[in-house]
Phi, psi and omega in degrees: 000319179295319178297321180295317180292324177295318179297316179298319179296318179295319179296318179295321178295319179296317180293321181297326180262005179069031183069352176226129177287165187300323182294310180297318179300315181297319180295313180296318179295321178296313180297316183289308185283309190276338183250294186296313180297322179296315180297312180299317182296315181296313178300314182295322179298312179297315183298316183285331172297317176298316178304313182298314180297316182295315181294325176294319177296321181289335181096135183239356184283327186265354184221133182289324185293321179295319178296319179296316181290329175296313179295324176297320178294323178295315179296317178297320179297316178300317179296318183286326175298318180287329174296322177297320179294317178295320178298317178296317181293342179267349184286126181303328179295327179280316183291338180281350179289158178278084185259152179278006181218164176271110190309309183293326176298312181292321179296326179298318182279313186273343181242317185297305182289316175300323178296322179301323177299315180293323178298314179294323178296318177300319178296318179296317180292322177300318177297318182295313183290330175293319176298317181298316179290326179299313179291329179296324179279321183285316182228072186297333183279341183254340189297324181289338174278333179281308183260072174287158179305322181293313180295321178299315179298319179295315180298317181293320177297322179295322178297314178302315183293314183293322178291325174296317181296328182293334182251344184302322180301340180299329182285356176281339179238358176246137180210167174253129182205163178295128175224159180275127178258109183294334180293319180258358176056044175201169182274127180227166175285126180213186183274133175230150178243134179266184185286358178274355186302311183297335181274316188271327185303316178300324179294316179296320180296314180295317179299317178296319179296315181296314183294312183293312180294321178299316178298315181298314181295318179297314179298319181295313182294312181296325178293319179297317178295320180295318177299315178299318180295322178294320178297315178298316179299318180295318180296319178297320180295317179296320180295313180294327179293320179293319178297316180298320180294320179294323183282322186252340182081005180235146179289141180275128181282141177292344180284352179285351179230063185296322181294317179296316179297321179296315179299319180292323179294317177296319179299319178296322178295314179296323180296320178292321176300316178297320180296319177297317179299313182296315181299317182282343179277332184305312177299323178301310180295322181296317181294319180287336173290319177297323178301324179285326184275327182245107186298325183280354179273080181195170181292137179079004181245194190302319182256040183301314182299312179297320180299313182295324177293318178298319178298322178295324177292325176302315181295327177294312179300314179297317179299318178299315182296330180274343186263334191264001181302328181300326179293324177291319179297316181295320183289320192250351180242111180293325179294321177297315178299316181297319181293322177294318178298317180294330182282318185257340178232067186298338181272353182231049181290141178231157180280147179292146180285000000 
């Protein structure tokens, strides 16, 4: 009986603190939002600005993949700029200032929802560029007629517009207005919800679920098809090389197919970008699945502390996925490396390998 009451007491205590006590929660939120997110955001902003400059230097009119990666860098940059703003609004040094607004409230409206648009846009563009590379490997002779620069630009503009449209209705029930802040005992600008929330919020939630899950599934399927196509291409190349060796007695050089090798290298780079996107999306999907299964796992409910910490980790994973693409470009694209060298070391230009 005593053990049962102790167990009940521990469960009640865990629920009251959201499985994390206030001190641990505050420390984790400070480290995640004010330190890690800030570092990731600053690195990512610089990296994506470099990406944008390099892709413009490389030229985007003649190739669909460069235009797609340029737009991906723009979306990633927008997301990271807003992540930096949310990180600043979460910093105790900033929130302790005598401000005319509640920082986190204002950041939620001006940073949270706009950032969500950029996050969804990045997912949509990743799906699009994976599809383009998939078709490039599967049907190399037709892909350039399908994905012309003009059609690519139209598709990318449509992705930006549709992702904006998926989150825009949220601003119909969320607004900034003067509210009383009991902590500072005065009226400040904060977040208010109008009577349209119950009507519009479910639509926004469903639209977000469809867009986010759709991007994830498309990237996953196109990546699987791309891997299969790369394996088939490699097998055909090995087979033709063996036949050539038997017929001529000399080994066939891989340099005899420069276009094919270039396509495969670009495909591998896109595949890694997709892999980073999928890996960083899994925690996001897992947390929102738990929200559906565990009613108390949400803000303002029994597991509020654990929920807020998990959300901060989601932003870290997303920030990493938007910040590290430059490392993949440098590693796998000789033209990208050459352009960076020419940009930052103009006196030591070298030819691409």
